[in-house]
C-alpha positions in Angstrom: 0.0 0.2 -0.2 1.6 3.2 -1.0 2.1 5.6 1.9 1.4 8.9 -0.2 -1.4 9.4 -2.6 -0.6 9.9 -6.1 0.1 13.4 -7.4 -2.6 15.2 -9.5 -0.2 15.1 -12.6 -0.4 11.3 -12.5 -4.0 11.2 -12.4 -4.2 13.8 -15.0 -2.1 11.8 -17.5 -4.6 8.8 -17.1 -7.4 11.2 -17.7 -5.4 12.3 -21.0 -5.1 8.7 -22.3 -8.8 8.1 -21.6 -9.7 11.2 -23.6 -7.3 10.0 -26.2 -9.2 6.7 -26.4 -12.5 8.3 -26.5 -11.3 10.5 -29.7 -9.9 7.3 -31.2 -13.4 5.7 -31.1 -15.3 8.8 -32.0 -17.0 9.7 -28.8 -15.1 13.3 -29.1 -13.2 14.9 -31.6 -9.5 14.6 -31.7 -9.2 18.2 -31.4 -10.9 18.3 -28.1 -8.6 15.6 -26.8 -5.6 17.7 -28.0 -7.0 21.0 -26.2 -7.6 19.2 -22.8 -4.1 17.7 -22.8 -2.7 21.0 -23.6 -4.7 22.7 -20.8 -3.8 20.1 -18.4 0.2 20.3 -19.1 0.4 24.0 -19.8 -1.8 25.3 -16.7 -3.2 22.7 -14.4 0.0 20.6 -13.8 1.8 24.2 -13.1 -1.2 24.9 -10.5 -1.5 21.7 -8.8 0.5 19.1 -10.7 3.0 18.0 -7.9 0.1 18.0 -5.2 -1.2 14.8 -3.9 -4.9 14.4 -5.1 -6.4 13.9 -1.8 -5.0 17.1 -0.7 -6.7 19.1 -3.5 -9.7 21.1 -1.7 -12.5 22.9 -3.2 -10.9 26.0 -2.0 -7.9 25.4 -4.2 -10.2 24.9 -7.1 -12.0 28.2 -6.4 -8.4 29.8 -6.1 -7.7 28.7 -9.6 -9.0 32.1 -11.4 -6.9 34.4 -9.2 -3.7 32.4 -9.6 -4.2 32.0 -13.4 -4.6 35.8 -13.8 -1.6 36.6 -11.7 0.5 33.9 -13.8 -0.6 35.6 -17.1 0.7 39.0 -15.8 4.1 37.5 -14.6 4.4 35.5 -18.1 3.7 38.7 -20.1 6.3 40.6 -18.1 8.6 37.9 -18.6 8.2 37.8 -22.3 8.6 41.5 -22.5 11.9 41.4 -20.4 13.2 38.5 -22.7 12.3 40.7 -25.8 14.2 43.8 -24.4 17.2 41.3 -23.7 17.2 39.9 -27.0 16.9 43.3 -28.7 19.8 44.6 -26.6 21.9 41.6 -27.6 21.2 42.2 -31.3 22.1 46.0 -30.8 25.3 45.2 -29.2 26.2 42.7 -31.8 25.7 45.2 -34.5 27.6 47.8 -32.8 30.6 45.3 -32.7 29.8 44.6 -36.5 29.2 40.9 -35.5 26.1 39.0 -37.2 22.9 39.1 -34.9 22.8 36.6 -32.5 20.6 33.5 -33.1 17.2 33.3 -31.7 16.6 31.3 -28.6 14.9 27.9 -29.1 13.2 26.0 -26.6 13.8 22.4 -27.0 11.9 19.3 -25.3 13.0 16.2 -23.7 13.0 14.5 -27.1 15.2 17.0 -28.6 12.6 18.6 -30.8 12.1 22.2 -30.9 9.0 23.5 -29.1 7.0 26.1 -31.0 7.1 29.5 -29.4 4.0 30.3 -27.5 1.7 33.3 -28.2 2.6 36.7 -27.0 1.2 36.8 -23.6 -1.0 39.8 -23.0 -1.3 39.6 -19.4 -5.1 39.1 -19.5 -7.2 35.8 -19.5 -10.9 35.8 -20.4 -13.5 34.4 -18.0 -14.6 32.1 -20.7 -10.9 30.6 -20.7 -10.7 30.4 -17.1 -14.1 28.6 -17.1 -13.1 26.1 -19.6 -9.9 25.2 -17.7 -11.9 25.0 -14.4 -14.3 22.6 -16.3 -11.3 20.4 -17.1 -10.0 20.6 -13.5 -13.3 19.6 -12.3 -13.4 16.5 -14.8 -10.2 15.4 -13.5 -11.3 15.2 -10.1 -14.4 13.6 -11.1 -12.4 10.9 -12.6 -10.3 10.3 -9.8 -13.4 10.0 -7.6 -14.8 7.5 -10.1 -11.5 5.4 -10.0 -11.5 5.8 -6.1 -8.2 7.8 -6.0 -10.1 10.1 -3.6 -13.5 10.0 -2.0 -16.8 11.0 -3.8 -17.1 14.2 -1.6 -13.7 15.7 -2.8 -14.8 15.9 -6.3 -16.0 19.4 -7.1 -19.9 19.6 -7.5 -20.4 23.2 -6.8 -21.2 25.8 -9.7 -18.3 27.6 -11.4 -17.5 30.9 -10.0 -17.4 32.6 -13.1 -20.9 32.6 -14.5 -20.7 35.2 -17.1 -19.2 34.0 -20.4 -19.7 37.3 -22.5 -17.2 38.9 -24.8 -15.8 42.2 -23.4 -16.8 45.5 -25.3 -14.6 46.5 -28.3 -11.4 48.2 -27.5 -10.7 51.5 -29.0 -8.3 49.8 -31.4 -10.6 47.2 -32.5 -13.5 49.7 -33.0 -11.0 52.0 -35.1 -10.1 48.9 -37.2 -13.9 48.0 -37.8 -14.9 51.6 -38.7 -11.7 52.1 -41.2 -12.5 48.9 -43.0 -16.3 49.9 -43.1 -15.5 53.2 -44.4 -13.1 51.8 -47.0 -15.8 49.6 -48.3 -18.4 52.3 -48.6 -15.9 54.5 -50.5 -15.3 51.5 -53.1 -18.9 51.2 -53.9 -19.3 51.6 -57.6 -22.5 53.6 -58.0 -23.7 56.9 -56.8 -27.0 55.6 -55.7 -25.0 52.9 -53.5 -22.8 55.5 -52.0 -25.9 57.7 -51.1 -27.5 54.7 -49.2 -24.2 53.9 -47.2 -23.0 57.5 -46.5 
C-alpha cells in the first residue's frame, strides 16, 4: 500500500489517455482531446501538478482564477523582459560589427524544438478560465470514479465565473472596424450605393 497518494499530474495523465481513447472511437473529436491535454500540461499541472490528489480541496479549485490571472501577468512581464534582452543583444552585436545572435529555441526532452508560445497579453478571459476549471473538475471527478479520492472531494459546485460574454470592443478594435467599413463604402461603384451608405 503506498504511503502517499498519487499526485494530480499522474491522475491527469491517465485522464488524458482516456480522452485520447475516446477520440479514437469517435466519442469526442481529436481536437478536443488535444486541447484537454494542452490545458492540463500547460496550466493545471503548473498549478497543482505535484500536489497529492487527496489534498486538493474545493478552496484550491476556487482559487484557480486568481492564480491564473496573476500567472498571466508574470508571464507577460517575463516575455517583455526577454524581448528587451534579445533586442539589446542584437544592438550590441551590431555595434561590434558581428552578425545578430541566433534566436533562442526551446527544446523538449525528445530534442525537438517546442513551438514558441503566443505573446502573452497579461489578460485571461473569463471564458478561458471557466473552460480550464471545467477540465480541472473533470479530472477530479475521474479520480473519484477510480476511487483515488472519496466522492465528496470531487468538485460539485457551480463554476465561480458565471458570465461568459465577450468584453466590449477596445478603441483599437473599433477603429479597425470603422476604417474597414469606410473603405468598403468608398469603394462602392454607383452613386446610389454611396448615398445609401454615406
